[in-house]
N, C-alpha and C positions, 0 to 999 in steps of 0.2 A: 553833780557830787562835791563837795568838799575837802578838796585836794591836801587842805591845811591837818585833814584829822588822822589823816598817816604818816606820823611824824614817829622817825624809829629814836626808843625811849633805849637809854643810854644808861647801863647802871655806876650811880656811883657809891665813895663809899661809905655815906650817907644812907642813902635805900638800902643797901644791902643785907639780909639774915643769911645766918648763918646754922645752921640745924648742926642735931650729929647725927650718926649713925655707928651701928653696932654690926660686924661684919666675924662670922663663923669659920674664922678659916679648917676647921676637920672637914679634912678627904677636900678638902676644896683645890686647884692645881692650882701652880702659883702666877706662872704667866696673867693664865683666863680671871681669875685675884685681881692681879694687879692693873693688871687693862681698867677693870670697874674704878676699883679705888683712887685709881687719875684719875676718872672721869670725873669720880664725886669732889674733888681736890679742887679738880680746873671750875667746876661750877657746870660745866657743860649738858649737865643731864636739870637744868635750869631753864625757862622759858627767858629769865632774864638775863646769859651769858652775855659779859664783855669779856673779850680779849682782852682788855690792857686792865682790866678790876679782876681784883682776886672773888670769885661771886662764887667758890666755892665752900664745902660744907666739911667740919669735922668728921676723920673714921675715923671708926678703933676697930683695931681688928684683936680677937678669943684668938688661940688655942694656935697658935703659929707654928709651933712645932710639930702638929698635924697634918700642916700642908704638905703637898708632895707634886713628883719632877709626871711629863709623862715622859714612855721611850727610854733612855740611858740618859738622859741629860746628865742623875746623880752622879755617875762615875764618867762624864765625857764632859761637862760645860768646867768650867774652868773660874777663877774671880783674879783677877792676877791687882796687886798693891806694887808701888813705886815708891822706897823710900825717899832717892830723890839724889844715892847716893851709886854710884860703881855697883854692878851685881848687888844692887838693893832689888831687885824685882821677882817677889815671890809671887809663887805660883799654887795655888789652894782648889781640889775637885768641890764639886759642891754638897758634897757627902760628909769632906771637912768640913764647911762650913754650917751646913746644916743640923752636922754634930754640937758645936764648941759654940755658935749663937745662932738662932732658926728664923730669928725679928731681922736679923743684916741681911735676910737672902731678901724677905720682901720691902725692904726699906730701897735696897738699891734696885731691885726690878722695880718698881713703885717711883725713886728719882730719874733712873733715865725715861721713863715716861712722861712727865712735866719737863717746864720751857729752862733754858741753863741763863736764866736770870735775875731780877733782884724779884719779880713775880713767883719764878719758879719757888724760888730759895725760900718765900714764905706759904708757899702751898705746902709743902713739904713736913713744912714745923704742926700745921696742924694733922701728919699722921702721929696715931698712939697705936701701938704695936707690944701686942704682950704673950704672953707662954702660962699658959692656962686659959683654965674661963671663965677667973677674977679681974677687974678690972675697978682702979679707984674716979670714974668718971658718973657713977650713977647719980652724981643729984642734977648736970645734966642731963637728965632724965632721955636718952639715945634711941632710936629707933631700931628694932632688925632689920635689916638688910641679910634676904637667905641670895643667895648668889646662881 
């Protein structure tokens, strides 16, 4: 048997093709949806996945305001921001953040699941989150993904 036919193929910038996907967040659980979105952004759903190359796809999330938390997370979960000044730490519950900016909830969840380096920052730019069921990316002909 010819062992040279078993070479591992590594993806690179020239060989990667990025597809577009739409995910409807209506009734979806935030954490479970975020894991699937992060997987698609990284490209782990493809057989050509290479850890050091951005092989992921573009993801559009619609109806972000209709996503939900399980249990008492809406009241118990806290989002902490810090301005850098003394006494500049602010805490908001998930309910407060969700009422003000529901897109931030899903973006924050997905960002935490991506690598914390240049590659992760490039991957998060391929995520588009919208309130409502309209998005301006119809020209890319995205495929609908069921959660």
